[in-house]
N, CA, C and O atoms as CSV, one atom per row, in Angstrom:
chain,resi,resn,atom,element,x,y,z
A,1,UNK,N,N,121.658,94.339,59.025
A,1,UNK,CA,C,121.061,95.182,58.029
A,1,UNK,C,C,120.625,94.315,56.857
A,1,UNK,O,O,121.293,93.349,56.489
A,2,UNK,N,N,119.497,94.684,56.287
A,2,UNK,CA,C,118.994,93.969,55.121
A,2,UNK,C,C,118.546,94.981,54.066
A,2,UNK,O,O,118.070,96.065,54.403
A,3,UNK,N,N,118.697,94.628,52.805
A,3,UNK,CA,C,118.258,95.502,51.711
A,3,UNK,C,C,117.287,94.736,50.831
A,3,UNK,O,O,117.394,93.519,50.680
A,4,UNK,N,N,116.347,95.455,50.256
A,4,UNK,CA,C,115.440,94.902,49.272
A,4,UNK,C,C,115.164,95.988,48.250
A,4,UNK,O,O,115.663,97.105,48.388
A,5,UNK,N,N,114.381,95.681,47.230
A,5,UNK,CA,C,114.202,96.593,46.103
A,5,UNK,C,C,113.800,98.012,46.522
A,5,UNK,O,O,114.351,98.978,45.993
A,6,UNK,N,N,112.861,98.160,47.451
A,6,UNK,CA,C,112.347,99.484,47.808
A,6,UNK,C,C,112.727,99.946,49.206
A,6,UNK,O,O,112.116,100.878,49.729
A,7,UNK,N,N,113.726,99.313,49.825
A,7,UNK,CA,C,114.058,99.760,51.168
A,7,UNK,C,C,115.262,99.084,51.771
A,7,UNK,O,O,115.970,98.300,51.138
A,8,UNK,N,N,115.458,99.428,53.035
A,8,UNK,CA,C,116.578,98.884,53.790
A,8,UNK,C,C,116.138,98.761,55.252
A,8,UNK,O,O,115.357,99.581,55.734
A,9,UNK,N,N,116.628,97.753,55.947
A,9,UNK,CA,C,116.286,97.548,57.350
A,9,UNK,C,C,117.534,97.568,58.215
A,9,UNK,O,O,118.598,97.101,57.809
A,10,UNK,N,N,117.387,98.110,59.401
A,10,UNK,CA,C,118.496,98.212,60.348
A,10,UNK,C,C,118.118,97.542,61.656
A,10,UNK,O,O,116.957,97.583,62.061
A,11,UNK,N,N,119.077,96.931,62.315
A,11,UNK,CA,C,118.906,96.356,63.639
A,11,UNK,C,C,119.875,97.064,64.567
A,11,UNK,O,O,121.077,97.094,64.302
A,12,UNK,N,N,119.365,97.636,65.656
A,12,UNK,CA,C,120.229,98.325,66.605
A,12,UNK,C,C,121.028,97.301,67.408
A,12,UNK,O,O,120.526,96.212,67.689
A,13,UNK,N,N,122.268,97.637,67.783
A,13,UNK,CA,C,123.149,96.660,68.422
A,13,UNK,C,C,122.693,96.199,69.801
A,13,UNK,O,O,123.068,95.110,70.236
A,14,UNK,N,N,121.902,96.996,70.492
A,14,UNK,CA,C,121.377,96.568,71.791
A,14,UNK,C,C,119.862,96.682,71.761
A,14,UNK,O,O,119.312,97.531,71.059
A,15,UNK,N,N,119.198,95.841,72.508
A,15,UNK,CA,C,117.734,95.869,72.548
A,15,UNK,C,C,117.133,95.157,71.359
A,15,UNK,O,O,117.811,94.419,70.645
A,16,UNK,N,N,115.840,95.392,71.157
A,16,UNK,CA,C,115.129,94.700,70.088
A,16,UNK,C,C,114.580,95.667,69.037
A,16,UNK,O,O,113.682,95.307,68.275
A,17,UNK,N,N,115.111,96.887,68.991
A,17,UNK,CA,C,114.618,97.890,68.060
A,17,UNK,C,C,115.077,97.592,66.643
A,17,UNK,O,O,116.242,97.283,66.393
A,18,UNK,N,N,114.128,97.694,65.724
A,18,UNK,CA,C,114.413,97.542,64.307
A,18,UNK,C,C,113.861,98.769,63.594
A,18,UNK,O,O,112.871,99.353,64.034
A,19,UNK,N,N,114.490,99.156,62.509
A,19,UNK,CA,C,114.055,100.309,61.746
A,19,UNK,C,C,114.106,99.940,60.279
A,19,UNK,O,O,115.129,99.462,59.788
A,20,UNK,N,N,113.002,100.159,59.576
A,20,UNK,CA,C,112.951,99.919,58.137
A,20,UNK,C,C,112.668,101.238,57.439
A,20,UNK,O,O,111.754,101.967,57.823
A,21,UNK,N,N,113.444,101.540,56.423
A,21,UNK,CA,C,113.226,102.725,55.601
A,21,UNK,C,C,112.768,102.238,54.237
A,21,UNK,O,O,113.473,101.492,53.558
A,22,UNK,N,N,111.579,102.670,53.848
A,22,UNK,CA,C,110.959,102.181,52.627
A,22,UNK,C,C,110.650,103.358,51.716
A,22,UNK,O,O,110.087,104.359,52.159
A,23,UNK,N,N,111.014,103.240,50.451
A,23,UNK,CA,C,110.711,104.294,49.486
A,23,UNK,C,C,109.209,104.283,49.187
A,23,UNK,O,O,108.630,103.234,48.902
A,24,UNK,N,N,108.589,105.462,49.257
A,24,UNK,CA,C,107.157,105.595,48.973
A,24,UNK,C,C,106.960,106.563,47.822
A,24,UNK,O,O,107.863,107.326,47.478
A,25,UNK,N,N,105.756,106.529,47.218
A,25,UNK,CA,C,105.478,107.392,46.080
A,25,UNK,C,C,105.210,108.835,46.484
A,25,UNK,O,O,105.475,109.751,45.705
A,26,UNK,N,N,104.691,109.053,47.687
A,26,UNK,CA,C,104.427,110.409,48.155
A,26,UNK,C,C,104.756,110.486,49.645
A,26,UNK,O,O,104.716,109.467,50.336
A,27,UNK,N,N,105.079,111.677,50.149
A,27,UNK,CA,C,105.441,111.814,51.565
A,27,UNK,C,C,104.347,111.295,52.495
A,27,UNK,O,O,103.158,111.456,52.222
A,28,UNK,N,N,104.765,110.673,53.592
A,28,UNK,CA,C,103.855,110.139,54.597
A,28,UNK,C,C,104.042,110.927,55.891
A,28,UNK,O,O,105.153,111.369,56.183
A,29,UNK,N,N,102.971,111.111,56.675
A,29,UNK,CA,C,103.143,111.853,57.933
A,29,UNK,C,C,104.024,111.080,58.907
A,29,UNK,O,O,103.939,109.857,59.015
A,30,UNK,N,N,104.869,111.820,59.609
A,30,UNK,CA,C,105.734,111.191,60.605
A,30,UNK,C,C,105.386,111.667,62.006
A,30,UNK,O,O,106.118,111.410,62.962
A,31,UNK,N,N,104.246,112.372,62.117
A,31,UNK,CA,C,103.804,112.857,63.415
A,31,UNK,C,C,102.290,112.987,63.428
A,31,UNK,O,O,101.644,112.977,62.381
A,32,UNK,N,N,101.738,113.108,64.617
A,32,UNK,CA,C,100.305,113.321,64.782
A,32,UNK,C,C,100.104,114.453,65.775
A,32,UNK,O,O,101.017,114.796,66.526
A,33,UNK,N,N,98.897,115.038,65.780
A,33,UNK,CA,C,98.599,116.190,66.625
A,33,UNK,C,C,97.586,115.785,67.682
A,33,UNK,O,O,96.578,115.146,67.379
A,34,UNK,N,N,97.863,116.164,68.934
A,34,UNK,CA,C,96.949,115.891,70.045
A,34,UNK,C,C,96.155,117.156,70.353
A,34,UNK,O,O,96.734,118.223,70.556
A,35,UNK,N,N,94.846,117.035,70.388
A,35,UNK,CA,C,93.952,118.141,70.742
A,35,UNK,C,C,94.228,119.397,69.921
A,35,UNK,O,O,94.113,120.514,70.424
A,36,UNK,N,N,94.587,119.206,68.676
A,36,UNK,CA,C,94.748,120.312,67.762
A,36,UNK,C,C,95.927,121.233,68.006
A,36,UNK,O,O,96.022,122.280,67.366
A,37,UNK,N,N,96.848,120.869,68.930
A,37,UNK,CA,C,97.937,121.803,69.199
A,37,UNK,C,C,99.314,121.172,69.353
A,37,UNK,O,O,100.278,121.703,68.801
A,38,UNK,N,N,99.450,120.081,70.066
A,38,UNK,CA,C,100.785,119.534,70.343
A,38,UNK,C,C,101.109,118.391,69.390
A,38,UNK,O,O,100.371,117.410,69.291
A,39,UNK,N,N,102.240,118.544,68.688
A,39,UNK,CA,C,102.681,117.511,67.751
A,39,UNK,C,C,103.463,116.435,68.485
A,39,UNK,O,O,104.229,116.724,69.404
A,40,UNK,N,N,103.264,115.208,68.075
A,40,UNK,CA,C,103.982,114.063,68.622
A,40,UNK,C,C,104.480,113.200,67.480
A,40,UNK,O,O,103.752,112.946,66.520
A,41,UNK,N,N,105.730,112.747,67.587
A,41,UNK,CA,C,106.283,111.858,66.580
A,41,UNK,C,C,105.824,110.429,66.808
A,41,UNK,O,O,105.567,110.024,67.942
A,42,UNK,N,N,105.723,109.679,65.746
A,42,UNK,CA,C,105.349,108.275,65.850
A,42,UNK,C,C,106.484,107.418,66.395
A,42,UNK,O,O,106.254,106.303,66.861
A,43,UNK,N,N,107.705,107.933,66.338
A,43,UNK,CA,C,108.866,107.119,66.658
A,43,UNK,C,C,109.569,107.623,67.910
A,43,UNK,O,O,109.977,108.783,67.969
A,44,UNK,N,N,109.711,106.767,68.901
A,44,UNK,CA,C,110.422,107.093,70.137
A,44,UNK,C,C,111.632,106.175,70.277
A,44,UNK,O,O,111.526,104.957,70.135
A,45,UNK,N,N,112.765,106.775,70.552
A,45,UNK,CA,C,113.957,106.014,70.866
A,45,UNK,C,C,114.176,106.139,72.368
A,45,UNK,O,O,114.414,107.238,72.868
A,46,UNK,N,N,114.100,105.036,73.086
A,46,UNK,CA,C,114.250,105.033,74.540
A,46,UNK,C,C,115.738,104.932,74.865
A,46,UNK,O,O,116.438,104.058,74.354
A,47,UNK,N,N,116.212,105.840,75.725
A,47,UNK,CA,C,117.623,105.871,76.108
A,47,UNK,C,C,117.745,105.843,77.631
A,47,UNK,O,O,116.816,106.214,78.349
A,48,UNK,N,N,118.898,105.398,78.105
A,48,UNK,CA,C,119.158,105.384,79.545
A,48,UNK,C,C,119.578,106.755,80.054
A,48,UNK,O,O,119.287,107.103,81.199
A,49,UNK,N,N,120.259,107.542,79.220
A,49,UNK,CA,C,120.758,108.847,79.646
A,49,UNK,C,C,120.367,109.885,78.604
A,49,UNK,O,O,121.040,110.034,77.585
A,50,UNK,N,N,119.285,110.596,78.859
A,50,UNK,CA,C,118.758,111.546,77.864
A,50,UNK,C,C,119.685,112.736,77.670
A,50,UNK,O,O,119.796,113.260,76.562
A,51,UNK,N,N,120.357,113.169,78.745
A,51,UNK,CA,C,121.276,114.306,78.617
A,51,UNK,C,C,122.443,113.960,77.689
A,51,UNK,O,O,122.870,114.787,76.883
A,52,UNK,N,N,122.949,112.745,77.808
A,52,UNK,CA,C,124.049,112.288,76.955
A,52,UNK,C,C,123.599,112.199,75.494
A,52,UNK,O,O,124.326,112.622,74.595
A,53,UNK,N,N,122.407,111.651,75.255
A,53,UNK,CA,C,121.882,111.539,73.892
A,53,UNK,C,C,121.667,112.924,73.283
A,53,UNK,O,O,121.986,113.152,72.116
A,54,UNK,N,N,121.124,113.843,74.076
A,54,UNK,CA,C,120.897,115.216,73.619
A,54,UNK,C,C,122.215,115.878,73.238
A,54,UNK,O,O,122.325,116.500,72.181
A,55,UNK,N,N,123.204,115.742,74.098
A,55,UNK,CA,C,124.511,116.356,73.852
A,55,UNK,C,C,125.159,115.785,72.594
A,55,UNK,O,O,125.727,116.528,71.795
A,56,UNK,N,N,125.074,114.475,72.419
A,56,UNK,CA,C,125.654,113.823,71.244
A,56,UNK,C,C,125.037,114.377,69.951
A,56,UNK,O,O,125.752,114.695,69.000
A,57,UNK,N,N,123.715,114.487,69.930
A,57,UNK,CA,C,123.045,114.985,68.729
A,57,UNK,C,C,123.363,116.457,68.477
A,57,UNK,O,O,123.691,116.841,67.355
A,58,UNK,N,N,123.266,117.280,69.524
A,58,UNK,CA,C,123.527,118.710,69.326
A,58,UNK,C,C,124.993,118.972,68.967
A,58,UNK,O,O,125.282,119.860,68.164
A,59,UNK,N,N,125.912,118.212,69.552
A,59,UNK,CA,C,127.332,118.364,69.219
A,59,UNK,C,C,127.615,118.047,67.753
A,59,UNK,O,O,128.584,118.539,67.174
A,60,UNK,N,N,126.753,117.216,67.163
A,60,UNK,CA,C,126.933,116.828,65.763
A,60,UNK,C,C,126.049,117.621,64.811
A,60,UNK,O,O,125.860,117.224,63.661
A,61,UNK,N,N,125.503,118.747,65.285
A,61,UNK,CA,C,124.756,119.655,64.426
A,61,UNK,C,C,123.333,119.248,64.112
A,61,UNK,O,O,122.721,119.809,63.203
A,62,UNK,N,N,122.791,118.288,64.839
A,62,UNK,CA,C,121.415,117.854,64.611
A,62,UNK,C,C,120.462,118.851,65.275
A,62,UNK,O,O,120.676,119.251,66.419
A,63,UNK,N,N,119.419,119.247,64.559
A,63,UNK,CA,C,118.415,120.154,65.104
A,63,UNK,C,C,117.545,119.411,66.113
A,63,UNK,O,O,117.019,118.339,65.816
A,64,UNK,N,N,117.396,119.987,67.310
A,64,UNK,CA,C,116.597,119.358,68.373
A,64,UNK,C,C,115.692,120.394,69.033
A,64,UNK,O,O,115.886,121.601,68.890
A,65,UNK,N,N,114.703,119.888,69.753
A,65,UNK,CA,C,113.933,120.726,70.660
A,65,UNK,C,C,114.622,120.664,72.019
A,65,UNK,O,O,115.587,119.918,72.189
A,66,UNK,N,N,114.144,121.429,72.972
A,66,UNK,CA,C,114.687,121.353,74.327
A,66,UNK,C,C,114.130,120.109,75.013
A,66,UNK,O,O,113.083,119.593,74.621
A,67,UNK,N,N,114.824,119.637,76.024
A,67,UNK,CA,C,114.358,118.490,76.811
A,67,UNK,C,C,113.160,118.928,77.652
A,67,UNK,O,O,113.216,119.940,78.350
A,68,UNK,N,N,112.080,118.157,77.576
A,68,UNK,CA,C,110.886,118.416,78.383
A,68,UNK,C,C,110.820,117.374,79.492
A,68,UNK,O,O,111.101,116.198,79.264
A,69,UNK,N,N,110.449,117.809,80.693
A,69,UNK,CA,C,110.314,116.913,81.843
A,69,UNK,C,C,108.839,116.768,82.158
A,69,UNK,O,O,108.171,117.743,82.502
A,70,UNK,N,N,108.327,115.537,82.039
A,70,UNK,CA,C,106.916,115.254,82.282
A,70,UNK,C,C,106.692,114.626,83.648
A,70,UNK,O,O,105.610,114.098,83.908
A,71,UNK,N,N,107.686,114.669,84.526
A,71,UNK,CA,C,107.553,114.035,85.835
A,71,UNK,C,C,107.569,112.525,85.698
A,71,UNK,O,O,106.513,111.903,85.594
A,72,UNK,N,N,108.740,111.933,85.698
A,72,UNK,CA,C,108.875,110.494,85.511
A,72,UNK,C,C,109.300,110.127,84.101
A,72,UNK,O,O,109.725,109.001,83.843
A,73,UNK,N,N,109.184,111.080,83.197
A,73,UNK,CA,C,109.594,110.851,81.816
A,73,UNK,C,C,110.126,112.165,81.253
A,73,UNK,O,O,109.536,113.225,81.460
A,74,UNK,N,N,111.252,112.082,80.538
A,74,UNK,CA,C,111.811,113.231,79.841
A,74,UNK,C,C,111.893,112.886,78.360
A,74,UNK,O,O,112.080,111.728,77.987
A,75,UNK,N,N,111.749,113.911,77.523
A,75,UNK,CA,C,111.853,113.656,76.092
A,75,UNK,C,C,112.294,114.911,75.354
A,75,UNK,O,O,112.179,116.029,75.858
A,76,UNK,N,N,112.797,114.697,74.160
A,76,UNK,CA,C,113.054,115.780,73.215
A,76,UNK,C,C,112.916,115.201,71.821
A,76,UNK,O,O,112.987,113.987,71.627
A,77,UNK,N,N,112.721,116.075,70.860
A,77,UNK,CA,C,112.618,115.657,69.469
A,77,UNK,C,C,113.876,116.081,68.726
A,77,UNK,O,O,114.524,117.065,69.081
A,78,UNK,N,N,114.206,115.323,67.695
A,78,UNK,CA,C,115.250,115.725,66.759
A,78,UNK,C,C,114.716,115.519,65.357
A,78,UNK,O,O,113.717,114.827,65.164
A,79,UNK,N,N,115.380,116.119,64.372
A,79,UNK,CA,C,114.845,116.142,63.023
A,79,UNK,C,C,115.891,115.674,62.022
A,79,UNK,O,O,117.065,116.033,62.109
A,80,UNK,N,N,115.434,114.854,61.059
A,80,UNK,CA,C,116.358,114.427,60.013
A,80,UNK,C,C,116.537,115.557,58.999
A,80,UNK,O,O,115.970,116.637,59.171
A,81,UNK,N,N,117.310,115.321,57.956
A,81,UNK,CA,C,117.613,116.370,56.982
A,81,UNK,C,C,116.393,116.847,56.203
A,81,UNK,O,O,116.412,117.937,55.630
A,82,UNK,N,N,115.318,116.029,56.175
A,82,UNK,CA,C,114.078,116.425,55.507
A,82,UNK,C,C,113.089,117.066,56.470
A,82,UNK,O,O,111.977,117.415,56.071
A,83,UNK,N,N,113.482,117.226,57.746
A,83,UNK,CA,C,112.607,117.845,58.732
A,83,UNK,C,C,111.659,116.892,59.428
A,83,UNK,O,O,110.778,117.332,60.167
A,84,UNK,N,N,111.818,115.592,59.209
A,84,UNK,CA,C,110.965,114.603,59.878
A,84,UNK,C,C,111.374,114.487,61.341
A,84,UNK,O,O,112.560,114.371,61.648
A,85,UNK,N,N,110.384,114.519,62.255
A,85,UNK,CA,C,110.712,114.460,63.681
A,85,UNK,C,C,110.821,113.027,64.203
A,85,UNK,O,O,110.146,112.114,63.728
A,86,UNK,N,N,111.686,112.867,65.186
A,86,UNK,CA,C,111.833,111.622,65.936
A,86,UNK,C,C,111.974,112.023,67.394
A,86,UNK,O,O,112.525,113.083,67.692
A,87,UNK,N,N,111.494,111.206,68.294
A,87,UNK,CA,C,111.558,111.528,69.722
A,87,UNK,C,C,112.562,110.641,70.438
A,87,UNK,O,O,112.732,109.470,70.101
A,88,UNK,N,N,113.222,111.218,71.427
A,88,UNK,CA,C,114.107,110.489,72.322
A,88,UNK,C,C,113.462,110.576,73.699
A,88,UNK,O,O,113.089,111.659,74.148
A,89,UNK,N,N,113.331,109.436,74.366
A,89,UNK,CA,C,112.597,109.359,75.627
A,89,UNK,C,C,113.436,108.652,76.682
A,89,UNK,O,O,114.144,107.687,76.393
A,90,UNK,N,N,113.343,109.150,77.909
A,90,UNK,CA,C,113.952,108.504,79.067
A,90,UNK,C,C,112.872,108.375,80.122
A,90,UNK,O,O,112.240,109.368,80.483
A,91,UNK,N,N,112.649,107.169,80.621
A,91,UNK,CA,C,111.597,106.905,81.605
A,91,UNK,C,C,112.208,106.391,82.898
A,91,UNK,O,O,113.014,105.462,82.880
A,92,UNK,N,N,111.825,106.998,84.031
A,92,UNK,CA,C,112.281,106.504,85.326
A,92,UNK,C,C,111.542,105.209,85.639
A,92,UNK,O,O,110.368,105.065,85.299
A,93,UNK,N,N,112.230,104.258,86.293
A,93,UNK,CA,C,111.651,102.933,86.524
A,93,UNK,C,C,110.384,102.959,87.365
A,93,UNK,O,O,109.526,102.094,87.187
A,94,UNK,N,N,110.230,103.916,88.274
A,94,UNK,CA,C,109.016,103.962,89.086
A,94,UNK,C,C,107.923,104.809,88.444
A,94,UNK,O,O,106.860,105.003,89.034
A,95,UNK,N,N,108.178,105.309,87.245
A,95,UNK,CA,C,107.197,106.118,86.523
A,95,UNK,C,C,106.127,105.225,85.905
A,95,UNK,O,O,106.427,104.106,85.490
A,96,UNK,N,N,104.875,105.703,85.836
A,96,UNK,CA,C,103.836,104.913,85.160
A,96,UNK,C,C,104.093,104.765,83.666
A,96,UNK,O,O,103.496,103.904,83.020
A,97,UNK,N,N,104.980,105.600,83.104
A,97,UNK,CA,C,105.308,105.527,81.682
A,97,UNK,C,C,106.351,104.459,81.377
A,97,UNK,O,O,106.487,104.041,80.227
A,98,UNK,N,N,107.093,104.010,82.397
A,98,UNK,CA,C,108.180,103.057,82.204
A,98,UNK,C,C,107.630,101.769,81.599
A,98,UNK,O,O,106.579,101.281,82.016
A,99,UNK,N,N,108.337,101.225,80.622
A,99,UNK,CA,C,107.828,100.056,79.892
A,99,UNK,C,C,107.526,98.882,80.815
A,99,UNK,O,O,106.565,98.149,80.583
A,100,UNK,N,N,108.324,98.694,81.846
A,100,UNK,CA,C,108.054,97.604,82.799
A,100,UNK,C,C,106.740,97.803,83.539
A,100,UNK,O,O,106.013,96.841,83.789
A,101,UNK,N,N,106.431,99.050,83.890
A,101,UNK,CA,C,105.164,99.358,84.564
A,101,UNK,C,C,103.982,99.163,83.607
A,101,UNK,O,O,102.929,98.669,84.010
A,102,UNK,N,N,104.156,99.547,82.358
A,102,UNK,CA,C,103.097,99.372,81.367
A,102,UNK,C,C,102.810,97.886,81.171
A,102,UNK,O,O,101.650,97.480,81.095
A,103,UNK,N,N,103.862,97.078,81.090
A,103,UNK,CA,C,103.683,95.634,80.918
A,103,UNK,C,C,102.926,95.029,82.101
A,103,UNK,O,O,102.067,94.167,81.913
A,104,UNK,N,N,103.243,95.479,83.324
A,104,UNK,CA,C,102.533,94.990,84.516
A,104,UNK,C,C,101.045,95.301,84.423
A,104,UNK,O,O,100.207,94.447,84.710
A,105,UNK,N,N,100.719,96.537,84.018
A,105,UNK,CA,C,99.304,96.925,83.900
A,105,UNK,C,C,98.602,96.107,82.820
A,105,UNK,O,O,97.441,95.732,82.982
A,106,UNK,N,N,99.300,95.830,81.724
A,106,UNK,CA,C,98.708,95.029,80.652
A,106,UNK,C,C,98.407,93.612,81.138
A,106,UNK,O,O,97.360,93.050,80.813
A,107,UNK,N,N,99.314,93.042,81.906
A,107,UNK,CA,C,99.101,91.690,82.444
A,107,UNK,C,C,97.905,91.694,83.388
A,107,UNK,O,O,97.056,90.805,83.318
A,108,UNK,N,N,97.835,92.682,84.262
A,108,UNK,CA,C,96.714,92.780,85.211
A,108,UNK,C,C,95.403,92.928,84.451
A,108,UNK,O,O,94.426,92.255,84.780
A,109,UNK,N,N,95.364,93.789,83.448
A,109,UNK,CA,C,94.135,93.997,82.680
A,109,UNK,C,C,93.747,92.763,81.889
A,109,UNK,O,O,92.559,92.477,81.739
A,110,UNK,N,N,94.729,92.022,81.378
A,110,UNK,CA,C,94.443,90.792,80.643
A,110,UNK,C,C,93.820,89.750,81.583
A,110,UNK,O,O,92.873,89.059,81.208
A,111,UNK,N,N,94.355,89.642,82.798
A,111,UNK,CA,C,93.814,88.683,83.766
A,111,UNK,C,C,92.396,89.057,84.157
A,111,UNK,O,O,91.563,88.174,84.360
A,112,UNK,N,N,92.106,90.330,84.266
A,112,UNK,CA,C,90.749,90.791,84.605
A,112,UNK,C,C,89.748,90.418,83.513
A,112,UNK,O,O,88.576,90.161,83.791
A,113,UNK,N,N,90.227,90.390,82.264
A,113,UNK,CA,C,89.342,90.091,81.137
A,113,UNK,C,C,89.048,88.607,81.018
A,113,UNK,O,O,88.074,88.212,80.376
A,114,UNK,N,N,89.890,87.778,81.636
A,114,UNK,CA,C,89.700,86.314,81.558
A,114,UNK,C,C,88.545,85.840,82.393
A,114,UNK,O,O,88.261,84.643,82.430
């Protein structure tokens, strides 16, 4: 963890995720809208067991949405005390959404561009 005049940074104990909280002068959007109807959070926390993460948050009184299954990927949102949304995501390894599969496609596309 690190602190500075206008914020604080956190490092999660596993993986390479970092989170910085910075004081701003006015509220900033924490989500975007797709096709004028479905809201999506900018922040996804990838977990190995989405049911366990969901249970942990709900058991501790955190407001959540229901788990959605997108076929190969499951997700739900939770909200901080100010109502800002965050997403929790679980991706199956053979899913096109899985980070390893995305990296493979990026490598293939990069080689095609060379």
